[in-house]
Each structure stands twice: as C-alpha cells, then as structure tokens.
FIMAR-108805 format. One line per field, with one value per residue: residue number from 1; residue in three letters; x, y, z of N, C-alpha, C in turn. Coordinates in pm, 1 decimal. Each point is the difference from the previous one (the first is absolute). Example, Ala and Ser with C-alpha at 12.3 -4.5 7.8 and 13.67 -1.06 7.14 Angstrom:
BEGIN
kese	[1|2]
mardo	[ALA|SER]
n.east	[1319.0|-35.0]
n.north	[-569.0|105.0]
n.up	[780.0|-72.0]
ca.east	[-89.0|82.0]
ca.north	[119.0|119.0]
ca.up	[0.0|6.0]
c.east	[90.0|-77.0]
c.north	[120.0|109.0]
c.up	[0.0|73.0]
REM end
This chain:
BEGIN
kese	[1|2|3|4|5|6|7|8|9|10|11|12|13|14|15|16|17|18|19|20|21|22|23|24|25|26|27|28|29|30|31|32|33|34|35|36|37|38|39|40|41|42|43|44|45|46|47|48|49|50|51|52|53|54|55|56|57|58|59|60|61|62|63|64|65|66|67|68|69|70|71|72|73|74|75|76|77|78|79|80|81|82|83|84|85|86|87|88|89|90|91|92|93|94|95|96|97|98|99|100|101|102|103|104|105|106|107|108|109|110|111|112|113|114|115|116|117|118|119|120|121|122|123|124|125|126|127|128|129|130|131|132|133|134|135|136|137|138|139|140|141|142|143|144|145|146|147|148|149|150|151|152|153|154|155|156|157|158|159|160|161|162|163|164|165|166|167|168|169|170|171|172|173|174|175|176|177|178|179|180|181|182|183|184|185|186|187|188|189|190|191|192|193|194|195|196|197|198|199|200|201|202|203|204|205|206|207|208|209|210|211|212|213|214|215|216|217|218|219|220|221|222|223|224|225|226|227|228|229|230|231|232|233|234|235|236|237|238|239|240|241|242|243|244|245|246|247|248|249|250|251|252|253|254|255|256|257|258|259|260|261|262|263|264|265|266|267|268|269|270|271|272|273|274|275|276|277|278]
mardo	[MET|ASN|ARG|LEU|SER|THR|GLU|LYS|ARG|ALA|SER|ILE|LEU|GLY|MET|LEU|VAL|GLU|GLY|SER|SER|LEU|ARG|ALA|ALA|SER|ARG|LEU|ALA|GLY|VAL|SER|ILE|ASN|THR|VAL|SER|LYS|LEU|LEU|VAL|ASP|ALA|GLY|ASP|ALA|CYS|ALA|GLU|TYR|GLN|ASP|ARG|THR|MET|ARG|GLY|LEU|ASP|CYS|LYS|ARG|LEU|GLN|CYS|ASP|GLU|ILE|TRP|SER|PHE|VAL|GLY|ALA|LYS|GLN|LYS|ASN|VAL|SER|GLU|GLU|ARG|LYS|ALA|ASP|GLY|TRP|GLY|ASP|ILE|TRP|THR|TRP|THR|CYS|ILE|ASP|ALA|ASP|THR|LYS|LEU|MET|PRO|CYS|TRP|TRP|VAL|GLY|GLY|ARG|THR|ALA|THR|ASP|ALA|VAL|GLU|PHE|MET|ASP|ASP|VAL|ALA|SER|ARG|LEU|ASN|HIS|ARG|VAL|GLN|LEU|THR|THR|ASP|GLY|LEU|ASN|SER|TYR|LEU|ILE|ALA|VAL|ASN|GLY|ALA|PHE|GLU|GLY|LYS|VAL|ASP|TYR|ALA|THR|LEU|HIS|LYS|LEU|TYR|GLY|PRO|ASP|ALA|ASN|ASP|VAL|ARG|HIS|ARG|TYR|SER|PRO|GLY|VAL|CYS|THR|GLY|VAL|GLU|GLY|ARG|VAL|VAL|PHE|GLY|ASP|PRO|ASP|PRO|ASP|HIS|VAL|SER|THR|SER|TYR|VAL|GLU|ARG|ALA|ASN|LEU|THR|MET|ARG|MET|GLY|MET|ARG|ARG|PHE|THR|ARG|LEU|SER|ASN|GLY|PHE|SER|LYS|LYS|VAL|GLU|ASN|HIS|ALA|ALA|ALA|VAL|ALA|LEU|HIS|PHE|GLN|PHE|TYR|ASN|PHE|ALA|ARG|PRO|HIS|LYS|THR|LEU|LYS|ASN|PRO|TYR|PRO|ARG|ALA|PRO|ALA|MET|ALA|ALA|GLY|VAL|ALA|ASP|HIS|VAL|TRP|THR|LEU|THR|GLU|ILE|ALA|GLU|LEU|LEU|ASP]
n.east	[-699.6|86.8|-141.2|121.5|45.5|-97.4|22.0|12.2|-134.0|-94.0|49.1|-84.4|-114.9|29.7|41.6|-87.1|-70.7|82.0|8.9|-87.7|70.1|-76.6|141.8|18.0|-95.6|4.7|92.6|7.9|-85.2|56.4|6.5|-59.1|96.0|-66.1|-58.0|146.6|51.0|-49.0|43.2|104.8|-18.1|-77.6|89.2|29.6|-104.5|-7.8|138.8|76.4|-128.1|64.0|125.2|17.5|-79.0|83.7|81.6|-119.7|3.2|124.4|31.5|96.5|53.8|65.8|-2.5|54.4|101.0|10.6|84.7|-43.7|111.0|-69.6|26.0|-91.4|-21.0|21.5|97.9|-27.4|159.7|-83.3|-132.6|-32.5|23.7|73.8|112.5|43.0|-41.8|34.4|76.7|107.2|58.9|59.7|-59.7|-85.1|24.3|-155.1|39.2|-130.4|59.7|-116.6|48.1|-155.0|-131.7|128.3|-114.6|-10.9|-88.2|128.7|-45.9|107.0|-20.1|65.5|15.8|74.6|-115.0|-33.9|-0.7|103.8|64.8|-29.4|0.9|146.5|24.1|-65.3|75.5|168.4|4.6|-72.2|70.1|22.5|4.2|121.5|36.9|78.6|102.2|52.2|101.3|101.5|50.8|141.1|-48.3|-0.5|-38.3|74.1|41.3|23.9|47.4|104.7|32.8|6.6|95.4|91.3|31.8|115.5|-141.6|127.7|82.2|47.7|81.9|119.8|79.2|139.3|26.6|113.2|15.5|53.1|98.3|-15.8|87.2|-102.9|-124.7|91.5|-114.0|-7.5|-4.8|-25.4|88.8|-94.3|21.9|119.9|-111.2|51.5|-117.9|-145.3|-45.2|-69.4|-80.6|-13.2|-126.5|-99.6|-143.0|-67.9|54.5|-6.1|97.7|-60.5|-96.0|93.0|-62.6|39.7|44.3|-112.2|2.6|186.3|-58.6|-101.1|57.5|111.1|-84.4|22.6|97.6|-27.8|-139.7|84.8|-8.3|-71.7|-20.0|42.2|87.7|43.3|-103.8|-41.9|-54.4|53.6|-73.9|-91.9|-123.6|18.9|-145.6|84.8|93.0|-76.7|-41.4|180.3|64.2|-141.4|24.9|102.7|-55.0|-106.6|106.6|76.4|-136.8|-91.7|122.1|93.3|-57.1|12.8|105.8|-34.4|-105.8|40.2|-79.1|-61.6|-16.1|48.6|-29.2|-88.6|123.0|-48.6|44.8|132.7|4.8|-33.7|97.6|89.6|-58.4|52.0|133.5|61.8|-17.5|101.1|-84.7|-28.1|141.5|35.2|-123.8|85.5|83.2|-65.0]
n.north	[2061.7|83.3|53.6|-65.1|90.1|-48.5|138.2|-19.4|-91.1|45.3|94.0|-103.3|-70.1|106.0|14.3|-95.4|33.2|127.2|-112.0|88.4|19.2|-90.3|-6.6|-36.9|-80.6|-90.2|-8.0|-45.1|-100.4|16.1|-107.4|-81.9|-79.3|7.4|143.1|10.1|-57.8|17.3|101.2|-30.6|-33.1|105.8|57.8|-43.8|-77.5|137.1|48.2|-116.2|28.6|94.2|-4.8|-54.6|120.1|64.4|-60.6|17.2|-51.3|-1.7|98.7|-32.6|-39.6|89.2|-136.9|63.7|-80.1|46.3|3.5|87.8|13.7|-10.8|58.8|-23.9|65.9|-116.6|-12.5|-70.7|-10.2|112.3|-110.0|59.3|-58.6|128.5|47.3|-131.8|22.4|94.8|-38.3|40.2|15.1|-72.0|127.9|-50.4|81.6|-71.2|39.0|99.1|-43.9|69.3|-89.9|-39.4|0.9|-96.1|-84.4|1.9|-114.7|-60.7|-26.9|-40.8|20.5|-54.8|-116.5|-115.9|-56.0|-145.6|36.0|79.7|-67.9|-69.6|111.8|28.4|-133.3|-61.2|124.2|-35.2|-137.4|47.8|92.5|-80.4|85.4|16.8|-125.7|-62.9|98.7|-37.3|71.9|-101.1|-0.8|-11.7|86.3|-98.8|80.9|72.9|-111.6|-53.5|135.9|44.4|-180.2|14.2|146.4|12.4|-98.3|30.5|83.6|0.3|61.9|-83.7|143.3|-23.4|69.1|-36.7|73.4|-28.9|-60.5|95.6|-30.2|129.3|-44.9|77.2|-42.6|87.8|77.1|-96.2|86.7|120.8|-72.0|8.3|-147.1|15.7|53.2|-133.2|-18.4|-9.6|-96.3|3.2|-74.2|-57.7|21.9|109.1|-71.6|114.8|40.5|112.4|-81.8|68.7|-94.4|-89.7|78.6|109.0|63.9|-32.3|-125.2|-12.9|75.5|-25.8|-102.8|61.3|3.6|-132.8|-22.4|106.9|-78.2|-109.9|109.2|-45.9|-0.4|103.8|-12.3|-75.9|-3.5|130.8|29.3|-117.4|-118.0|49.3|42.3|-140.2|29.7|57.2|-144.5|-85.5|98.9|24.3|-127.8|-27.1|102.7|-60.4|-139.9|58.3|13.1|-143.5|-50.2|78.9|88.8|-45.0|150.7|-112.3|-2.1|-166.3|64.1|33.6|-81.1|61.2|9.9|79.3|-119.3|-48.9|-62.6|41.2|94.6|-41.1|-37.2|161.7|-8.6|41.4|100.7|73.8|151.6|-83.0|65.8|83.4|113.9|-80.4|-16.4|148.1|16.5|-71.0|30.9|98.5]
n.up	[2236.3|-55.1|-60.5|-75.4|-60.8|-109.6|-17.7|91.1|8.7|-93.1|70.7|125.4|-59.0|-65.5|120.2|45.6|-118.6|57.6|82.0|71.1|69.8|140.8|38.2|-119.6|-47.6|139.3|-37.5|-136.0|54.1|131.8|-5.8|124.9|30.1|138.8|-52.4|-49.2|57.9|73.8|-55.7|17.1|105.6|33.2|-42.9|42.6|103.9|8.7|-27.6|93.4|118.1|-20.8|-16.5|75.1|31.7|-34.9|35.4|-68.4|-26.1|53.7|-92.7|77.5|-72.0|55.4|110.1|102.0|81.4|103.7|85.1|96.9|63.0|143.1|130.4|94.0|76.1|-12.8|-90.2|-79.4|-23.1|-2.5|-20.0|126.2|29.0|64.2|-31.9|19.5|103.1|15.5|-99.3|69.4|-69.1|-64.4|-109.2|-57.3|-114.5|-56.1|-102.1|-53.3|-136.3|-90.1|-107.7|-26.9|86.3|13.0|-11.6|116.5|-88.9|86.2|110.3|46.4|88.3|6.5|15.6|-0.8|38.2|-55.1|149.2|16.9|-76.7|9.1|110.2|-26.0|-24.4|138.9|92.0|-10.4|2.0|107.3|-27.5|-98.4|-82.2|-39.1|-99.7|66.2|-56.5|92.1|82.5|80.4|92.3|47.2|118.4|64.5|80.4|-102.9|-38.5|136.9|42.5|-109.5|35.8|141.1|-55.0|-113.2|60.2|-33.1|23.4|-41.0|-89.0|52.9|-4.9|-3.2|77.9|-53.3|124.3|-32.9|131.2|-7.3|88.6|56.5|-135.2|-23.0|95.4|101.6|-61.7|49.9|96.7|-65.8|-32.3|-93.3|19.9|-82.0|-60.7|2.8|39.2|-86.6|87.3|-146.2|70.5|-118.7|64.6|-33.5|-97.2|-19.3|111.9|-4.4|-44.5|-91.2|102.7|68.4|129.0|92.9|-99.0|-47.0|48.6|-26.2|-129.3|-10.0|57.5|-70.2|-69.1|78.6|-40.0|-83.6|-14.5|76.9|119.1|-11.4|-143.9|65.1|-75.5|93.7|31.4|79.6|-146.4|22.1|-82.9|89.0|-116.7|-19.9|105.2|57.0|-46.3|29.4|107.8|9.2|-56.2|76.3|71.9|26.4|-5.6|72.2|102.5|-11.6|21.6|54.2|49.9|-35.6|-84.4|-91.5|-11.2|8.1|107.8|-139.0|-36.1|-2.2|148.1|132.2|25.9|110.5|76.9|80.6|-67.5|14.4|90.7|-7.9|108.3|-14.9|18.4|109.7|36.2|84.4|84.3|66.2|-31.5|-105.8|9.0|86.3|-86.5|-44.8|108.9|-13.9]
ca.east	[119.3|-3.9|5.6|72.2|-118.8|34.4|108.4|93.0|71.1|98.1|145.6|117.9|13.4|87.6|150.7|11.8|19.1|108.3|140.1|20.8|-29.6|-147.4|43.6|1.3|-121.9|-61.5|87.6|-75.9|-150.3|-12.4|-52.6|65.7|30.9|-121.5|-60.0|54.2|-16.2|-165.4|-61.6|94.9|-43.6|-126.6|-5.9|91.1|-87.5|-81.7|88.8|-9.6|-112.0|-87.7|109.4|-88.1|-109.9|0.6|110.5|-86.5|-39.8|105.2|32.0|137.1|71.8|157.6|51.3|165.8|-30.7|140.3|14.6|83.9|48.5|34.6|-45.6|-54.2|89.8|153.2|58.4|-24.3|72.9|42.2|-88.5|3.1|-123.1|-157.4|-32.5|-30.4|-119.3|-59.9|-48.0|109.7|57.3|7.2|-136.7|1.7|-162.0|15.1|-84.1|-43.4|-23.2|-1.1|130.1|-64.5|-31.8|38.1|-62.5|29.1|-100.0|5.4|143.5|-15.9|102.9|44.1|181.3|90.9|13.1|-73.3|-120.5|-9.4|2.5|-158.7|-83.8|3.9|-18.9|-119.9|-75.2|-27.8|-121.8|-139.6|-9.4|30.8|-134.2|38.4|156.9|116.2|128.7|75.0|84.8|35.0|130.9|-42.6|-45.3|-54.5|-123.9|-113.0|-31.8|-143.0|-117.2|-79.7|-44.7|-156.5|-97.2|-69.4|-74.4|46.2|10.3|89.3|65.8|115.8|119.1|146.2|97.1|93.6|127.6|137.0|102.6|148.1|95.3|71.2|183.8|67.4|-31.8|31.3|-102.0|-75.8|-113.8|-165.5|-58.2|-53.8|75.0|-32.3|-63.2|110.7|-119.0|-117.2|-51.7|-129.6|-95.1|-171.3|-25.6|-108.5|5.5|57.7|46.6|87.6|153.7|19.1|-76.3|67.5|71.6|-38.9|36.7|-85.6|-71.3|78.8|-19.3|-110.3|83.8|51.0|-120.2|-8.7|127.6|-49.2|-98.7|-41.2|105.7|20.7|81.6|159.7|79.3|118.7|-81.3|-109.0|-126.3|-53.3|-153.0|30.1|-72.3|-77.9|-89.6|-3.3|42.5|-100.3|-70.1|52.4|-15.8|-73.9|6.6|65.7|-42.3|-82.9|78.9|50.0|-74.5|-72.9|35.7|140.7|41.3|140.4|75.5|-24.9|-136.7|-20.4|-56.5|45.4|14.4|49.8|-71.8|2.9|-50.0|-136.0|-96.4|31.4|-57.2|-154.9|-63.9|-64.5|-0.3|91.6|90.7|-42.1|54.3|22.6|-121.9|-90.6|8.6|-63.0|-133.5|-56.4|-37.0|-100.7]
ca.north	[37.6|61.3|-81.8|98.7|34.4|-65.6|78.0|-7.1|-142.1|-11.0|83.6|-60.6|-82.0|73.1|4.6|-133.9|-71.3|40.6|-51.0|51.2|-97.7|55.0|107.4|114.1|52.9|56.3|174.0|85.6|18.8|57.4|-127.9|-91.7|-120.7|-85.3|-7.3|-14.9|-147.1|-5.0|57.0|-102.8|-110.4|22.0|60.8|-156.3|-36.1|52.0|-49.8|-159.5|-37.9|100.8|-90.6|-179.9|0.3|45.3|-98.8|-112.4|-29.6|122.9|-42.6|21.0|-46.3|-47.1|-31.9|-50.1|12.9|-16.3|-24.1|61.4|-33.2|120.5|-87.2|13.2|25.4|-0.5|-107.4|-139.4|-7.1|80.4|-16.8|-119.9|-88.8|11.9|99.5|-57.8|-47.6|124.0|0.5|36.1|-1.6|0.6|-39.2|-5.4|37.1|-100.4|85.9|-74.1|189.0|-11.6|71.9|99.2|128.9|-0.8|-8.8|-133.1|-33.0|-41.3|-17.4|-143.4|43.1|-113.0|-76.8|-6.8|-117.8|-61.3|18.1|142.7|-31.4|-36.2|76.8|114.4|2.5|-4.8|129.6|51.0|-67.7|14.2|186.3|3.0|-4.3|-85.0|-13.2|117.1|-60.7|10.2|-36.5|16.3|-32.0|-184.2|-63.4|-126.4|19.1|22.9|-103.0|-69.6|106.9|-5.0|-77.2|-16.0|166.0|15.5|-144.0|-12.2|104.9|128.5|28.3|72.3|-63.5|51.5|66.3|-20.8|131.6|-29.5|150.9|-35.2|113.0|110.4|63.2|132.1|27.8|-68.4|33.6|-126.4|-7.4|63.5|11.7|-168.1|-56.7|32.5|-122.9|-49.4|-37.7|-36.8|-129.4|-15.7|-137.0|-55.3|-65.3|-59.8|68.6|62.1|163.4|112.6|44.4|143.2|78.9|-83.8|103.3|10.2|167.9|108.5|-3.9|40.3|127.3|66.2|-17.4|150.9|103.1|-10.0|68.7|125.5|79.6|-49.1|25.5|-138.1|-115.2|96.5|-82.4|78.3|91.2|-64.2|18.5|-127.0|-6.1|-52.9|-108.0|-14.4|83.0|141.2|29.2|-54.8|132.1|122.7|-95.7|30.4|153.9|6.7|-39.0|55.5|108.8|-29.6|-88.7|75.1|113.8|55.8|-75.5|-84.8|92.0|-65.6|20.0|170.6|-20.0|126.1|61.3|-123.1|-109.7|-77.0|-134.7|-29.3|63.2|-129.0|-139.1|4.2|-8.4|179.6|82.7|101.6|-49.8|58.0|58.1|-84.4|-25.1|-87.0|-93.6|-26.2|-7.5|-154.4|23.4|-1.0]
ca.up	[-82.4|-109.9|-110.5|-86.9|-168.6|-144.5|-35.0|109.4|-84.4|-145.9|57.7|67.9|-105.7|-83.0|50.4|11.5|-131.4|-50.9|77.0|123.5|141.6|51.1|114.7|-81.0|-11.8|119.2|16.3|-112.0|26.9|121.7|37.1|20.8|-76.3|-11.5|-79.6|-128.6|23.6|-6.1|-134.9|-94.1|33.6|-34.6|-141.1|-60.1|27.0|-98.6|-159.5|-79.4|-62.2|-136.6|-111.6|-12.0|-45.9|-148.4|-83.2|-42.6|-203.3|-85.6|-154.7|9.4|-92.9|31.1|130.3|36.5|155.4|56.4|136.0|35.6|138.8|64.7|124.8|80.3|131.5|-45.6|-76.3|14.9|92.6|141.7|41.7|87.6|15.8|80.0|-114.2|-159.6|33.7|-36.2|-160.6|3.7|-85.2|-138.3|-81.2|-157.6|-37.9|-121.9|-68.8|-150.8|-47.7|-120.1|-46.3|-71.7|68.5|126.9|122.3|69.6|108.8|73.3|96.1|110.2|113.4|57.1|-44.6|-148.5|24.1|-102.3|43.8|-54.6|-157.7|37.0|67.2|-83.3|-178.3|-45.3|-30.7|-154.9|-88.1|47.0|-23.5|-101.3|-107.9|-113.1|5.0|28.2|29.2|99.0|18.6|111.7|40.1|-10.0|84.6|-36.3|16.0|-105.9|-88.6|7.8|23.1|-98.2|-68.7|72.4|37.5|-157.6|-66.0|-130.3|-84.9|-19.6|-67.4|141.5|16.3|126.3|-27.7|104.1|9.6|27.9|61.1|19.8|20.4|-84.2|48.1|-19.2|99.7|141.4|145.5|-37.0|110.9|-24.5|-159.6|-30.6|-141.4|-138.7|-112.6|-141.1|-121.0|45.5|-55.4|69.5|-37.8|-7.5|117.3|-25.1|-72.6|-92.0|10.6|-135.4|41.5|-10.1|95.5|94.6|57.4|132.5|7.4|102.1|147.8|54.7|29.0|94.3|101.7|42.2|29.8|104.8|92.8|-18.9|30.0|141.8|92.8|57.5|-71.1|-49.5|58.1|96.4|57.0|121.9|-3.3|-7.6|107.4|170.3|29.0|-126.0|-0.6|-35.1|-99.1|-49.5|-16.6|-83.0|-113.1|-58.4|-51.2|-122.8|-132.6|-34.0|-71.3|-126.4|-134.4|23.0|41.1|-46.7|-124.4|-63.9|-110.3|-124.5|-45.0|-15.8|-117.4|-80.4|121.4|58.6|88.8|60.7|-53.3|36.5|-91.9|-96.5|9.9|-1.7|154.3|17.4|-79.3|18.6|95.9|149.2|111.2|124.6|59.2|-52.7|44.3|93.6|-22.1|24.9|124.1|14.8]
c.east	[-62.4|37.6|48.1|-102.6|54.1|159.6|96.1|65.7|65.4|136.9|93.1|20.0|49.3|131.1|49.9|11.8|120.6|103.2|21.6|-6.8|-74.3|47.0|62.0|-149.6|-58.0|78.0|-69.3|-95.1|-34.2|-105.5|95.0|42.8|-113.1|-103.2|-5.4|-6.9|-158.5|-66.4|62.4|-81.9|-166.2|-8.7|73.8|-97.3|-154.5|9.3|-34.6|-116.1|-86.7|48.8|-47.9|-121.6|-39.7|87.9|-39.5|-28.2|101.4|24.0|143.9|72.8|124.6|66.5|114.4|-56.3|161.7|-32.3|94.5|32.3|21.3|-9.9|-55.7|85.2|170.5|30.4|-22.7|89.8|38.7|-151.1|1.6|-166.1|-160.1|-61.6|-51.5|-206.8|-63.9|14.4|145.9|144.8|-36.9|-141.3|13.6|-115.8|62.9|-79.7|24.4|-49.2|-34.5|54.0|-36.8|-8.0|61.5|-59.7|49.2|-87.6|-53.8|169.4|-18.7|125.5|28.3|133.4|0.7|-18.4|-128.8|-172.6|-58.1|-14.5|-140.9|-111.2|-29.6|-36.4|-160.8|-106.8|8.2|-72.2|-114.1|-15.6|-40.7|-130.6|35.6|150.1|113.2|129.1|58.7|165.6|52.6|168.0|-1.2|5.9|-46.9|-140.7|-123.0|-33.2|-138.1|-110.1|-81.3|-86.1|-113.3|-118.8|-71.8|-31.3|88.0|-41.6|50.7|125.2|144.8|125.3|79.4|62.8|84.0|132.5|136.8|94.9|152.6|118.0|30.2|145.6|45.2|-47.8|11.2|-115.1|-81.8|-85.7|-138.3|37.9|-19.3|84.4|-50.7|-77.1|34.9|-131.8|-65.8|-74.1|-172.5|-45.8|-147.4|-13.0|-155.7|-41.8|102.3|85.6|44.5|126.5|44.2|-49.1|56.2|61.6|-19.6|51.3|-74.5|-35.5|126.2|1.1|-79.1|47.8|80.7|-111.5|-66.4|76.7|30.5|-72.5|-56.8|133.2|43.3|106.5|114.6|94.8|117.9|-62.8|-55.7|-118.8|-108.6|-122.8|61.2|-142.6|-75.4|-91.0|54.8|103.8|-120.1|-92.8|45.5|-31.8|-141.0|-30.7|100.9|-59.2|-132.0|35.7|44.9|-68.3|-102.4|4.6|118.4|15.2|112.0|55.5|-17.1|-140.7|-31.7|-121.5|-161.9|48.3|91.4|-56.5|102.4|-38.4|-130.7|-132.3|50.9|-66.3|-188.0|-62.5|-35.5|-43.1|45.1|131.2|-91.1|24.9|48.5|-138.1|-73.6|71.1|-24.4|-86.5|-57.4|-8.2|-143.3|-148.0]
c.north	[73.8|-95.5|96.8|0.5|-38.7|46.9|-31.9|-164.4|16.3|79.5|-124.0|-154.2|47.1|-15.3|-128.3|-89.2|67.0|-31.9|87.4|-146.1|47.5|123.0|167.5|66.4|69.2|149.8|72.6|59.2|50.3|-97.5|-76.3|-121.6|-122.2|18.6|-14.7|-164.9|-70.0|51.4|-109.6|-163.6|-24.9|37.9|-145.3|-76.3|7.1|-30.5|-91.5|-36.5|70.4|-86.0|-115.7|-30.0|72.2|-38.0|-141.4|-31.8|47.0|-117.4|2.9|-98.7|-56.8|92.9|15.6|2.3|-18.4|50.3|112.6|22.2|124.2|-105.3|100.4|-2.4|5.2|-124.5|-145.0|-52.8|37.7|6.9|-117.5|-95.0|16.4|155.3|-62.4|-50.1|144.7|20.5|54.9|-58.4|11.0|9.9|13.3|59.5|-25.0|107.5|-36.4|142.3|-76.0|103.9|118.3|109.0|76.1|19.9|-90.0|-13.8|-73.9|-44.4|-88.9|57.9|-118.4|-66.0|-3.9|-186.2|-27.7|24.7|133.8|37.1|-56.9|76.6|100.0|-22.1|-77.0|135.7|62.4|-31.1|-1.4|133.1|-41.9|-78.1|-158.5|-66.6|158.1|-49.0|29.5|-22.2|28.5|-5.2|-172.1|-52.7|-116.5|-29.5|39.9|-102.8|-43.3|75.7|30.2|-44.9|-3.6|53.3|-44.2|-156.0|-3.7|86.9|120.3|-27.5|20.0|-72.0|81.1|72.7|-25.5|67.6|-61.3|79.7|-64.9|98.2|103.6|-20.5|141.3|93.9|-70.8|27.3|-115.8|10.6|31.4|-22.3|-127.6|-40.0|51.0|-97.2|-16.2|-68.7|-22.8|-74.5|-36.1|-134.2|12.1|-117.3|-73.3|89.8|50.2|144.5|22.1|51.0|130.4|88.9|-75.1|95.6|3.4|151.0|78.2|-43.7|31.0|138.2|29.1|-58.3|85.2|82.5|11.2|5.6|114.5|67.2|-39.3|-8.9|-163.4|-67.8|55.7|-123.7|103.6|118.5|-71.4|8.4|-110.7|-33.0|-53.4|-126.6|-44.0|55.8|132.5|-58.9|-28.8|119.4|70.0|-85.0|67.9|151.7|7.7|-5.0|50.5|206.1|11.2|-38.2|148.0|129.6|32.5|-65.0|-29.9|73.6|-37.7|-6.8|100.6|17.5|18.4|112.3|-82.2|-71.8|-65.6|-160.5|-75.0|41.5|-39.8|-110.7|-23.7|-33.8|184.3|81.5|111.9|-55.5|64.2|95.9|-62.0|33.7|-67.4|-145.0|-1.2|9.8|-152.0|-29.3|2.4|-65.3]
c.up	[-133.1|-164.7|-97.9|-142.1|-65.6|-47.2|81.8|-7.2|-102.3|-10.5|22.9|-102.6|-103.0|31.1|13.6|-127.5|-83.5|48.5|145.0|114.4|61.6|73.6|-81.8|-34.1|104.6|36.0|-86.9|6.3|83.1|116.0|65.1|-61.3|-3.8|-63.4|-146.3|-20.8|13.1|-108.4|-144.2|9.1|-48.3|-160.3|-87.5|-12.2|-132.9|-153.5|8.6|-28.1|-103.3|-107.7|9.5|-60.7|-144.8|-96.5|-45.4|-147.2|-91.4|-128.5|-11.9|-116.2|41.5|142.6|10.4|152.2|68.3|158.2|56.8|142.3|96.0|129.3|109.8|126.2|-17.0|-86.3|57.5|103.4|149.0|67.7|132.7|-3.6|68.1|-135.5|-141.1|14.9|-13.9|-133.6|-15.4|-149.0|-169.2|-7.2|-149.1|-60.4|-145.1|-101.7|-125.4|-96.9|-120.0|-109.8|-124.5|78.3|162.0|116.5|99.0|120.6|69.0|76.1|131.0|122.6|89.5|-6.9|-121.8|-39.2|-97.6|53.5|-38.9|-140.6|-26.2|2.9|-157.3|-148.9|15.1|-8.8|-121.8|-127.1|32.5|-91.2|-172.5|-105.2|-79.0|18.1|-38.1|-22.5|118.9|-3.6|128.3|10.1|3.7|119.3|1.9|74.6|-29.5|-92.4|58.8|27.5|-113.3|-111.7|77.7|-2.4|-136.2|-38.3|-124.2|-123.5|41.2|-65.3|96.2|-37.2|112.1|-61.5|91.8|-46.0|4.7|25.7|19.9|61.0|-72.1|78.1|21.4|117.8|108.6|116.0|-29.7|141.7|-54.1|-197.8|-35.6|-114.7|-150.3|-61.1|-135.5|-86.0|54.0|-115.2|0.7|-27.7|44.4|89.6|-45.5|-142.7|-175.4|14.2|-140.4|57.2|8.8|131.3|93.4|46.6|122.3|17.8|59.8|121.4|62.7|28.6|108.8|114.5|52.9|1.1|172.7|99.8|4.9|68.9|147.2|65.5|95.3|-101.4|-16.1|63.3|83.1|102.5|132.3|-21.5|-16.2|86.4|147.8|10.3|-132.7|-90.0|-79.0|-166.3|-121.4|-91.0|-63.4|-148.4|-75.3|-26.7|-117.6|-110.5|-37.9|-61.4|-147.8|-118.9|30.2|-37.4|-89.2|-169.6|-25.8|-123.3|-135.5|-78.1|3.6|-152.4|63.2|90.3|90.3|93.8|93.1|-49.5|12.9|-113.7|-177.7|15.5|7.2|134.1|26.8|-124.8|-23.2|68.0|162.9|33.0|136.4|113.1|-5.9|85.8|163.9|36.8|41.1|122.8|0.1|-41.4]
REM end
C-alpha cells in the first residue's frame, strides 16, 4: 500500500481539525475515506500519547472543568441492546482548562458517571505541581472525585446556573432555557470568589463543537466508532494546545496555550503534528 507523504498527512489533518468531515476530507484530498479514517486513528493515538507524556508538572493556578455531550452511532434512546455492546449511545468528554494560559492539559472520554468523574479528576490532579483553585458545575459526581483526587488540598467551588422558561419564545425544541441567575458555592478551601467561573471551559467546549464535525448538532457527521471519536478529540487538543495561537495570548507575540504554559517553545505546524506518526 502506498504511504502518504508527511505533507499530504498534514493537509488531511488540517481539514479535520478545522471541522471537515471524513468524507469531505477524502474528497478534497483525493484519497479513500478508509485512508482518512486510519490516519485519524493513528494520529489521535500519537497525539494522546504525546500529550499524556508532556502535560506533567504544570504550574496552573486556576482550573475550570466541564463536560460536553455527543453520541456514537445513535443517541442513547435509539440504540439497540446489540449496538450498546459496540459502544453506541451517548458519550461525554470531560474537559479541563487553565484560566490563565488557556491550556487544556487533559480530558476524559466516557460516560457521565461517578466512576468517570473519579478517573478524570485523578488525572487532573496528577499533572499539577501545587495547590490550585478549581471550579466546576454543580454535578454531584465532582464532589467525591475532587476530594479523593486532591485529598482536600484544593480551593474548590461549584457554579450553579439557574434556568427558567422564556415567556417570549415559543420555539422550545432546540432553544435552551433562560439563565435567570448564577450561584457560586464554596466546597473546599478558600477560593477567590472573583474567579469562581466556568466561562473559559464553556467557550472551549464551543471551540470543540466548531472544530470537530462529529460534535456538530443536527448533522450526520457523528462518530460511528468510539475509537474514532476518542482519536478526533486527541487530535483536536493537540492542535488547540500546540498549533493554534490564542487571541488572548499576544504578549509579546501570538502564542499557543502550550507556549504560555511552558510546555512548548514555538507554535507548532500541522507538519509537526503529522510527524508524531513517525
């Protein structure tokens, strides 16, 4: 089988991280969809391994965590018992962002259970050098997970958003409820109330929806395999952390989050991401 050149692989990966579907990338690149799918999985594995190895000993001060929903194969209510064994159904990606550097040091792809929360928070805590301030939403699973992972050595607060119906909006099917208020609650330690927020991680979740076709709502670009979904997430974070300059990190020049966090010394190119496969 012919092997794609590094430049060709970089071009295809560029399409994927900018929101193209597998079939769109295959048409634009002039290769089969199986080639694109295999490249995605291989690149995702390489990116996950690289970030797991390098995102260690971080000097983060303020972290925000959240979960973002998607599905594999079909939504949970439409999945047969046979397909559930193949991993079909709802899938959640747990995300974490450093509010200062905008680095996303780790993630977890799985369910939305207490076990998933424990796995995710254990991973977060293992990557830090010192005590941090942490903010999450009001999901109960976080309480035990954060306490177990940090053993109380964290300044932890939760942010609860209160929603209500919009009397002026009759389009209820896809419109979220109106946020009528926000309530911050201190759980452990002494968090600074001025920095009890999940705004950055929620904005990062929007970036995920824009940058990965399989996260786009009301489309047929969803993942058909859990492995492909996880690979796309790993590739996205590699591009986001290392190769995409963040608009807020311009001092003294545009920098990627990994540079601001001291993990990288330059903005990566797509070619460098493709070379991880070698």
